Structures are given as C-alpha cells and as structure tokens.
Biopython code that builds the backbone (N, CA, C, O; Angstrom):
import numpy as np
from Bio.PDB.StructureBuilder import StructureBuilder

atoms = [
    (1, "UNK", "N", (0.149, -5.845, 7.215)),
    (1, "UNK", "CA", (0.767, -4.993, 7.828)),
    (1, "UNK", "C", (1.890, -5.079, 7.735)),
    (1, "UNK", "O", (2.462, -6.142, 7.978)),
    (2, "UNK", "N", (2.695, -3.707, 7.262)),
    (2, "UNK", "CA", (4.170, -3.788, 6.595)),
    (2, "UNK", "C", (5.173, -3.892, 7.710)),
    (2, "UNK", "O", (4.638, -3.556, 8.767)),
    (3, "UNK", "N", (6.118, -4.149, 7.823)),
    (3, "UNK", "CA", (7.008, -4.089, 8.484)),
    (3, "UNK", "C", (7.531, -2.721, 8.915)),
    (3, "UNK", "O", (7.165, -1.820, 8.160)),
    (4, "UNK", "N", (8.273, -2.349, 9.910)),
    (4, "UNK", "CA", (8.792, -0.484, 9.927)),
    (4, "UNK", "C", (10.160, -1.082, 8.981)),
    (4, "UNK", "O", (10.020, -0.668, 7.830)),
    (5, "UNK", "N", (10.965, -1.616, 9.070)),
    (5, "UNK", "CA", (12.047, -2.209, 8.272)),
    (5, "UNK", "C", (11.966, -1.979, 6.494)),
    (5, "UNK", "O", (12.715, -1.502, 5.641)),
    (6, "UNK", "N", (10.690, -2.575, 6.516)),
    (6, "UNK", "CA", (10.244, -2.465, 4.894)),
    (6, "UNK", "C", (9.874, -1.317, 4.767)),
    (6, "UNK", "O", (10.575, -0.631, 4.023)),
    (7, "UNK", "N", (8.656, -0.645, 5.417)),
    (7, "UNK", "CA", (8.427, 1.103, 5.160)),
    (7, "UNK", "C", (10.086, 1.707, 5.223)),
    (7, "UNK", "O", (10.660, 2.203, 4.253)),
    (8, "UNK", "N", (10.416, 1.612, 5.978)),
    (8, "UNK", "CA", (11.903, 2.225, 6.352)),
    (8, "UNK", "C", (12.354, 2.554, 4.943)),
    (8, "UNK", "O", (12.491, 3.674, 4.451)),
    (9, "UNK", "N", (12.617, 1.044, 4.233)),
    (9, "UNK", "CA", (13.398, 1.135, 3.174)),
    (9, "UNK", "C", (12.497, 1.385, 1.805)),
    (9, "UNK", "O", (13.152, 1.367, 0.763)),
    (10, "UNK", "N", (11.644, 1.523, 1.733)),
    (10, "UNK", "CA", (10.366, 2.028, 0.814)),
    (10, "UNK", "C", (10.956, 3.880, 0.999)),
    (10, "UNK", "O", (11.556, 4.530, 0.142)),
    (11, "UNK", "N", (10.685, 4.174, 1.881)),
    (11, "UNK", "CA", (10.752, 5.361, 2.382)),
    (11, "UNK", "C", (12.055, 6.304, 1.649)),
    (11, "UNK", "O", (12.124, 7.326, 0.966)),
    (12, "UNK", "N", (12.871, 5.456, 2.145)),
    (12, "UNK", "CA", (14.156, 6.155, 1.645)),
    (12, "UNK", "C", (14.635, 5.559, 0.267)),
    (12, "UNK", "O", (15.700, 6.113, -0.008)),
    (13, "UNK", "N", (14.431, 5.037, -0.298)),
    (13, "UNK", "CA", (14.269, 4.913, -1.776)),
    (13, "UNK", "C", (13.375, 5.835, -2.742)),
    (13, "UNK", "O", (13.685, 6.233, -3.865)),
    (14, "UNK", "N", (12.113, 6.091, -1.982)),
    (14, "UNK", "CA", (11.372, 7.043, -2.700)),
    (14, "UNK", "C", (12.217, 8.198, -2.769)),
    (14, "UNK", "O", (12.852, 8.636, -3.728)),
    (15, "UNK", "N", (12.109, 8.664, -1.464)),
    (15, "UNK", "CA", (12.961, 10.058, -1.264)),
    (15, "UNK", "C", (14.336, 10.243, -2.327)),
    (15, "UNK", "O", (14.547, 11.248, -3.005)),
    (16, "UNK", "N", (15.102, 9.154, -2.288)),
    (16, "UNK", "CA", (16.036, 9.546, -3.187)),
    (16, "UNK", "C", (15.453, 9.557, -4.485)),
    (16, "UNK", "O", (16.114, 10.387, -5.110)),
    (17, "UNK", "N", (14.819, 9.218, -5.025)),
    (17, "UNK", "CA", (14.214, 9.011, -6.423)),
    (17, "UNK", "C", (13.728, 10.949, -6.804)),
    (17, "UNK", "O", (14.070, 11.608, -7.787)),
    (18, "UNK", "N", (13.072, 11.285, -5.909)),
    (18, "UNK", "CA", (12.161, 12.798, -5.989)),
    (18, "UNK", "C", (13.552, 13.801, -5.299)),
    (18, "UNK", "O", (13.286, 14.995, -5.167)),
    (19, "UNK", "N", (14.434, 13.519, -5.036)),
    (19, "UNK", "CA", (15.628, 14.408, -4.694)),
    (19, "UNK", "C", (15.551, 14.790, -3.448)),
    (19, "UNK", "O", (16.074, 15.854, -3.117)),
    (20, "UNK", "N", (14.935, 14.052, -2.595)),
    (20, "UNK", "CA", (14.880, 14.768, -1.420)),
    (20, "UNK", "C", (16.420, 14.640, -0.160)),
    (20, "UNK", "O", (16.618, 14.869, 1.033)),
    (21, "UNK", "N", (17.091, 14.211, -1.176)),
    (21, "UNK", "CA", (18.484, 14.077, -0.154)),
    (21, "UNK", "C", (18.978, 12.629, -0.488)),
    (21, "UNK", "O", (18.208, 11.700, -0.730)),
    (22, "UNK", "N", (20.445, 12.527, -0.474)),
    (22, "UNK", "CA", (20.949, 11.126, -0.596)),
    (22, "UNK", "C", (20.573, 10.133, 0.608)),
    (22, "UNK", "O", (20.518, 10.641, 1.728)),
    (23, "UNK", "N", (20.372, 9.089, 0.506)),
    (23, "UNK", "CA", (19.941, 7.898, 1.227)),
    (23, "UNK", "C", (20.842, 7.855, 2.176)),
    (23, "UNK", "O", (20.243, 7.474, 3.182)),
    (24, "UNK", "N", (22.300, 8.089, 2.498)),
    (24, "UNK", "CA", (23.134, 8.030, 3.357)),
    (24, "UNK", "C", (22.607, 8.933, 4.760)),
    (24, "UNK", "O", (22.636, 8.668, 5.962)),
    (25, "UNK", "N", (22.147, 10.053, 4.023)),
    (25, "UNK", "CA", (21.874, 11.255, 4.880)),
    (25, "UNK", "C", (20.483, 11.011, 5.988)),
    (25, "UNK", "O", (20.214, 11.727, 6.953)),
    (26, "UNK", "N", (19.859, 10.008, 5.603)),
    (26, "UNK", "CA", (18.398, 9.844, 6.265)),
    (26, "UNK", "C", (18.481, 9.256, 6.874)),
    (26, "UNK", "O", (18.821, 8.141, 6.478)),
    (27, "UNK", "N", (18.270, 9.431, 8.273)),
    (27, "UNK", "CA", (18.035, 8.516, 9.503)),
    (27, "UNK", "C", (16.259, 8.448, 10.322)),
    (27, "UNK", "O", (15.258, 9.034, 9.909)),
    (28, "UNK", "N", (16.333, 7.821, 11.169)),
    (28, "UNK", "CA", (15.083, 8.077, 11.546)),
    (28, "UNK", "C", (14.829, 9.420, 12.244)),
    (28, "UNK", "O", (13.685, 9.835, 12.059)),
    (29, "UNK", "N", (15.605, 10.191, 12.994)),
    (29, "UNK", "CA", (15.436, 11.262, 13.660)),
    (29, "UNK", "C", (15.622, 12.547, 12.514)),
    (29, "UNK", "O", (15.439, 13.689, 12.936)),
    (30, "UNK", "N", (15.952, 12.366, 11.203)),
    (30, "UNK", "CA", (15.701, 13.547, 10.221)),
    (30, "UNK", "C", (14.379, 13.842, 10.323)),
    (30, "UNK", "O", (13.407, 13.087, 10.322)),
    (31, "UNK", "N", (14.484, 15.588, 10.455)),
    (31, "UNK", "CA", (13.036, 16.217, 10.828)),
    (31, "UNK", "C", (12.871, 16.439, 9.113)),
    (31, "UNK", "O", (13.735, 16.624, 8.256)),
    (32, "UNK", "N", (11.376, 16.335, 9.011)),
    (32, "UNK", "CA", (10.955, 16.488, 7.487)),
    (32, "UNK", "C", (11.030, 17.847, 6.952)),
    (32, "UNK", "O", (10.822, 18.106, 5.767)),
    (33, "UNK", "N", (11.323, 18.688, 7.822)),
    (33, "UNK", "CA", (11.546, 20.213, 7.194)),
    (33, "UNK", "C", (13.137, 20.454, 6.944)),
    (33, "UNK", "O", (13.483, 21.520, 6.433)),
    (34, "UNK", "N", (14.101, 19.483, 7.295)),
    (34, "UNK", "CA", (15.372, 19.467, 6.877)),
    (34, "UNK", "C", (15.787, 18.812, 5.836)),
    (34, "UNK", "O", (16.975, 18.493, 5.797)),
    (35, "UNK", "N", (14.998, 18.499, 4.865)),
    (35, "UNK", "CA", (15.716, 17.854, 3.464)),
    (35, "UNK", "C", (15.047, 18.446, 2.719)),
    (35, "UNK", "O", (13.819, 18.527, 2.749)),
    (36, "UNK", "N", (16.054, 19.113, 1.675)),
    (36, "UNK", "CA", (15.967, 20.167, 0.529)),
    (36, "UNK", "C", (14.784, 19.478, -0.213)),
    (36, "UNK", "O", (14.481, 18.285, -0.256)),
    (37, "UNK", "N", (14.161, 20.643, -0.824)),
    (37, "UNK", "CA", (13.107, 20.494, -1.599)),
    (37, "UNK", "C", (11.866, 19.771, -1.223)),
    (37, "UNK", "O", (10.970, 19.703, -2.064)),
    (38, "UNK", "N", (11.728, 19.292, -0.202)),
    (38, "UNK", "CA", (10.787, 18.622, 0.514)),
    (38, "UNK", "C", (9.752, 19.437, 1.110)),
    (38, "UNK", "O", (10.133, 19.814, 2.219)),
    (39, "UNK", "N", (8.262, 19.985, 0.739)),
    (39, "UNK", "CA", (7.542, 20.792, 1.249)),
    (39, "UNK", "C", (6.389, 19.739, 1.878)),
    (39, "UNK", "O", (6.512, 18.515, 1.849)),
    (40, "UNK", "N", (5.371, 20.383, 2.391)),
    (40, "UNK", "CA", (4.095, 19.967, 3.051)),
    (40, "UNK", "C", (3.606, 18.937, 1.878)),
    (40, "UNK", "O", (3.602, 17.732, 2.131)),
    (41, "UNK", "N", (3.087, 19.538, 0.260)),
    (41, "UNK", "CA", (2.759, 18.950, -0.519)),
    (41, "UNK", "C", (3.456, 17.811, -0.638)),
    (41, "UNK", "O", (2.774, 16.811, -0.860)),
    (42, "UNK", "N", (4.713, 17.660, -0.548)),
    (42, "UNK", "CA", (5.740, 16.518, -1.205)),
    (42, "UNK", "C", (5.786, 15.501, -0.291)),
    (42, "UNK", "O", (6.101, 14.341, -0.558)),
    (43, "UNK", "N", (5.447, 15.960, 0.886)),
    (43, "UNK", "CA", (4.994, 14.918, 1.939)),
    (43, "UNK", "C", (3.507, 14.237, 1.899)),
    (43, "UNK", "O", (3.181, 13.172, 2.422)),
    (44, "UNK", "N", (3.019, 14.774, 1.444)),
    (44, "UNK", "CA", (1.609, 14.202, 1.392)),
    (44, "UNK", "C", (1.427, 13.375, 0.402)),
    (44, "UNK", "O", (0.631, 12.442, 0.509)),
    (45, "UNK", "N", (2.349, 13.660, -1.035)),
    (45, "UNK", "CA", (2.425, 13.097, -2.365)),
    (45, "UNK", "C", (3.240, 11.694, -1.605)),
    (45, "UNK", "O", (2.896, 10.535, -1.835)),
    (46, "UNK", "N", (4.225, 12.030, -0.792)),
    (46, "UNK", "CA", (5.083, 10.742, -0.317)),
    (46, "UNK", "C", (4.366, 9.970, -0.201)),
    (46, "UNK", "O", (3.849, 9.162, -0.973)),
    (47, "UNK", "N", (4.252, 10.270, 1.271)),
    (47, "UNK", "CA", (3.065, 9.559, 1.617)),
    (47, "UNK", "C", (1.913, 8.192, 1.171)),
    (47, "UNK", "O", (1.789, 7.032, 1.562)),
    (48, "UNK", "N", (1.082, 9.201, -0.017)),
    (48, "UNK", "CA", (0.411, 8.626, -0.847)),
    (48, "UNK", "C", (0.607, 7.460, -1.375)),
    (48, "UNK", "O", (-0.011, 6.396, -1.321)),
    (49, "UNK", "N", (2.192, 8.038, -2.245)),
    (49, "UNK", "CA", (2.693, 7.087, -3.315)),
    (49, "UNK", "C", (2.950, 5.307, -2.394)),
    (49, "UNK", "O", (2.673, 4.147, -2.702)),
    (50, "UNK", "N", (3.644, 6.006, -1.131)),
    (50, "UNK", "CA", (3.880, 4.631, 0.080)),
    (50, "UNK", "C", (2.432, 3.950, 0.619)),
    (50, "UNK", "O", (2.406, 2.891, 1.247)),
    (51, "UNK", "N", (1.632, 4.473, 0.387)),
    (51, "UNK", "CA", (0.406, 3.932, 1.070)),
    (51, "UNK", "C", (0.093, 2.876, -0.352)),
    (51, "UNK", "O", (-0.210, 1.693, -0.200)),
    (52, "UNK", "N", (0.202, 3.414, -1.484)),
    (52, "UNK", "CA", (-0.128, 2.720, -2.864)),
    (52, "UNK", "C", (0.894, 1.238, -2.873)),
    (52, "UNK", "O", (0.458, 0.164, -3.288)),
    (53, "UNK", "N", (1.990, 1.380, -2.457)),
    (53, "UNK", "CA", (2.874, 0.765, -2.732)),
    (53, "UNK", "C", (2.814, -0.353, -1.890)),
    (53, "UNK", "O", (2.913, -1.527, -2.244)),
    (54, "UNK", "N", (2.614, 0.153, -0.548)),
    (54, "UNK", "CA", (2.355, -1.041, 0.864)),
    (54, "UNK", "C", (1.382, -1.377, 0.758)),
    (54, "UNK", "O", (1.125, -2.173, 1.661)),
    (55, "UNK", "N", (0.157, -1.146, -0.237)),
    (55, "UNK", "CA", (-1.220, -1.338, -0.015)),
    (55, "UNK", "C", (-1.964, -1.503, 1.386)),
    (55, "UNK", "O", (-2.503, -2.496, 1.873)),
    (56, "UNK", "N", (-1.812, -0.143, 1.897)),
    (56, "UNK", "CA", (-2.143, 0.163, 3.214)),
    (56, "UNK", "C", (-2.998, 1.831, 3.021)),
    (56, "UNK", "O", (-2.617, 2.534, 2.085)),
    (57, "UNK", "N", (-4.017, 2.307, 3.857)),
    (57, "UNK", "CA", (-4.418, 3.452, 3.777)),
    (57, "UNK", "C", (-4.417, 3.953, 5.455)),
    (57, "UNK", "O", (-4.900, 3.462, 6.476)),
    (58, "UNK", "N", (-3.720, 5.027, 5.201)),
    (58, "UNK", "CA", (-3.346, 5.559, 6.850)),
    (58, "UNK", "C", (-4.919, 6.371, 7.252)),
    (58, "UNK", "O", (-5.894, 6.394, 6.501)),
    (59, "UNK", "N", (-4.838, 6.994, 8.612)),
    (59, "UNK", "CA", (-5.347, 7.624, 9.132)),
    (59, "UNK", "C", (-5.126, 9.063, 9.030)),
    (59, "UNK", "O", (-4.091, 9.416, 9.595)),
    (60, "UNK", "N", (-5.851, 10.075, 8.428)),
    (60, "UNK", "CA", (-5.199, 11.319, 8.043)),
    (60, "UNK", "C", (-5.186, 12.362, 9.081)),
    (60, "UNK", "O", (-4.768, 13.507, 8.908)),
    (61, "UNK", "N", (-5.680, 11.878, 10.189)),
    (61, "UNK", "CA", (-6.133, 12.831, 11.458)),
    (61, "UNK", "C", (-4.621, 12.907, 12.082)),
    (61, "UNK", "O", (-4.519, 13.635, 13.069)),
    (62, "UNK", "N", (-3.603, 12.340, 11.696)),
    (62, "UNK", "CA", (-2.381, 12.573, 12.502)),
    (62, "UNK", "C", (-1.362, 13.169, 11.836)),
    (62, "UNK", "O", (-0.325, 13.414, 12.452)),
    (63, "UNK", "N", (-1.491, 13.508, 10.436)),
    (63, "UNK", "CA", (-0.679, 13.915, 9.556)),
    (63, "UNK", "C", (-0.154, 15.351, 9.983)),
    (63, "UNK", "O", (0.911, 15.740, 9.504)),
    (64, "UNK", "N", (-0.945, 16.245, 10.967)),
    (64, "UNK", "CA", (-0.064, 17.388, 11.145)),
    (64, "UNK", "C", (0.558, 17.292, 12.172)),
    (64, "UNK", "O", (0.836, 18.369, 12.699)),
    (65, "UNK", "N", (1.019, 16.050, 12.863)),
    (65, "UNK", "CA", (1.850, 15.708, 13.835)),
    (65, "UNK", "C", (3.128, 15.112, 13.280)),
    (65, "UNK", "O", (3.905, 14.561, 14.060)),
    (66, "UNK", "N", (3.368, 15.177, 12.138)),
    (66, "UNK", "CA", (4.614, 14.145, 11.715)),
    (66, "UNK", "C", (5.599, 15.107, 11.763)),
    (66, "UNK", "O", (5.171, 16.208, 11.418)),
    (67, "UNK", "N", (6.874, 15.087, 12.094)),
    (67, "UNK", "CA", (7.929, 15.617, 12.366)),
    (67, "UNK", "C", (9.039, 15.027, 11.795)),
    (67, "UNK", "O", (9.858, 15.832, 11.353)),
    (68, "UNK", "N", (9.382, 13.521, 11.641)),
    (68, "UNK", "CA", (10.591, 13.198, 11.552)),
    (68, "UNK", "C", (10.050, 11.910, 10.451)),
    (68, "UNK", "O", (8.861, 11.701, 10.212)),
    (69, "UNK", "N", (11.090, 11.196, 9.913)),
    (69, "UNK", "CA", (11.106, 10.075, 8.916)),
    (69, "UNK", "C", (10.468, 9.072, 9.838)),
    (69, "UNK", "O", (9.671, 8.267, 9.355)),
    (70, "UNK", "N", (10.706, 9.052, 10.938)),
    (70, "UNK", "CA", (10.167, 7.896, 11.699)),
    (70, "UNK", "C", (8.779, 7.988, 12.095)),
    (70, "UNK", "O", (8.125, 7.028, 12.504)),
    (71, "UNK", "N", (8.309, 9.269, 11.951)),
    (71, "UNK", "CA", (7.068, 9.555, 12.017)),
    (71, "UNK", "C", (5.946, 8.868, 10.874)),
    (71, "UNK", "O", (4.829, 8.362, 10.979)),
    (72, "UNK", "N", (6.675, 9.081, 9.995)),
    (72, "UNK", "CA", (5.740, 8.479, 8.484)),
    (72, "UNK", "C", (6.059, 7.245, 8.935)),
    (72, "UNK", "O", (5.006, 6.610, 8.874)),
    (73, "UNK", "N", (7.080, 6.409, 9.434)),
    (73, "UNK", "CA", (7.251, 4.718, 9.388)),
    (73, "UNK", "C", (6.106, 4.363, 10.698)),
    (73, "UNK", "O", (5.321, 3.417, 10.759)),
    (74, "UNK", "N", (6.261, 5.147, 11.400)),
    (74, "UNK", "CA", (5.188, 4.809, 12.580)),
    (74, "UNK", "C", (3.646, 5.042, 11.828)),
    (74, "UNK", "O", (2.935, 4.037, 11.838)),
    (75, "UNK", "N", (3.220, 5.952, 11.349)),
    (75, "UNK", "CA", (2.267, 6.069, 10.355)),
    (75, "UNK", "C", (1.539, 5.319, 9.807)),
    (75, "UNK", "O", (0.326, 5.135, 9.910)),
    (76, "UNK", "N", (2.750, 4.604, 8.845)),
    (76, "UNK", "CA", (2.435, 3.854, 7.650)),
    (76, "UNK", "C", (2.123, 2.261, 8.606)),
    (76, "UNK", "O", (1.261, 1.444, 8.284)),
    (77, "UNK", "N", (3.059, 2.124, 9.800)),
    (77, "UNK", "CA", (2.824, 0.679, 10.182)),
    (77, "UNK", "C", (1.706, 0.919, 11.315)),
    (77, "UNK", "O", (1.491, 0.071, 12.181)),
    (78, "UNK", "N", (1.095, 1.995, 11.253)),
    (78, "UNK", "CA", (-0.003, 1.498, 11.998)),
    (78, "UNK", "C", (-1.243, 1.390, 10.893)),
    (78, "UNK", "O", (-2.317, 0.906, 11.250)),
    (79, "UNK", "N", (-1.058, 1.826, 9.644)),
    (79, "UNK", "CA", (-2.298, 1.664, 8.799)),
    (79, "UNK", "C", (-2.598, 0.354, 8.832)),
    (79, "UNK", "O", (-1.970, -0.684, 9.041)),
    (80, "UNK", "N", (-4.186, 0.775, 8.464)),
    (80, "UNK", "CA", (-5.055, -0.268, 7.868)),
    (80, "UNK", "C", (-4.545, -0.920, 6.326)),
    (80, "UNK", "O", (-3.715, -0.266, 5.693)),
    (81, "UNK", "N", (-4.983, -2.011, 5.845)),
    (81, "UNK", "CA", (-5.076, -2.669, 4.885)),
    (81, "UNK", "C", (-5.863, -1.794, 4.031)),
    (81, "UNK", "O", (-6.918, -1.320, 4.453)),
    (82, "UNK", "N", (-5.331, -1.484, 2.594)),
    (82, "UNK", "CA", (-6.274, -1.179, 1.695)),
    (82, "UNK", "C", (-7.773, -1.747, 1.365)),
    (82, "UNK", "O", (-8.050, -2.935, 1.531)),
    (83, "UNK", "N", (-8.443, -1.062, 1.020)),
    (83, "UNK", "CA", (-9.529, -1.677, 0.292)),
    (83, "UNK", "C", (-10.911, -2.124, 1.161)),
    (83, "UNK", "O", (-11.861, -2.651, 0.583)),
]
sb = StructureBuilder()
sb.init_structure("model")
sb.init_model(0)
sb.init_chain("A")
sb.init_seg("    ")
for serial, (resi, resn, name, xyz) in enumerate(atoms, 1):
    if name == "N":
        sb.init_residue(resn, " ", resi, " ")
    sb.init_atom(name, np.array(xyz, "f"), 0.0, 1.0, " ", f" {name:<3s}", serial, name[0])
structure = sb.get_structure()
C-alpha cells in the first residue's frame, strides 16, 4: 500500500502535467472544484491514472464524497493492491 506522502507527490505531479494549477498552490485542503480546468471527469481520469501508477484499486463507492486533494490521498491510501 502506498504511503500518503508518495501519493501526495504523485497527485501534485500529475495535476501539474494536465494544467490543474501550479504545484506550489496545491495544499491538502485545496478544494477540487477550485482548480482551474479540473471538472469531475478530469478527476475520475486523474484517479484512474494514479491507481495505475501506484498499483492499487479503489472502492468507487466513495467518489461522490471527494471534496479536497487530501480526500483523494486518503482514498488512494486505503485502496487495495491491484490484481
């Protein structure tokens, strides 16, 4: 299971590559809807990419409750290994 610091680093790096905002502006309490260019479909894509990169599979039942970057980190930290 990946550690939260590693997940956070992967999340910030990925968001930076897709134009969701400069890395320096991202904090754990940054709201998902506050990032320019990031809509719900882009967040689903982001989570799918991170699942693959981190080798985990999330429980999709909690997706509608995601509000902040830290919520995504927590979701991925609780994910089970893929496979």
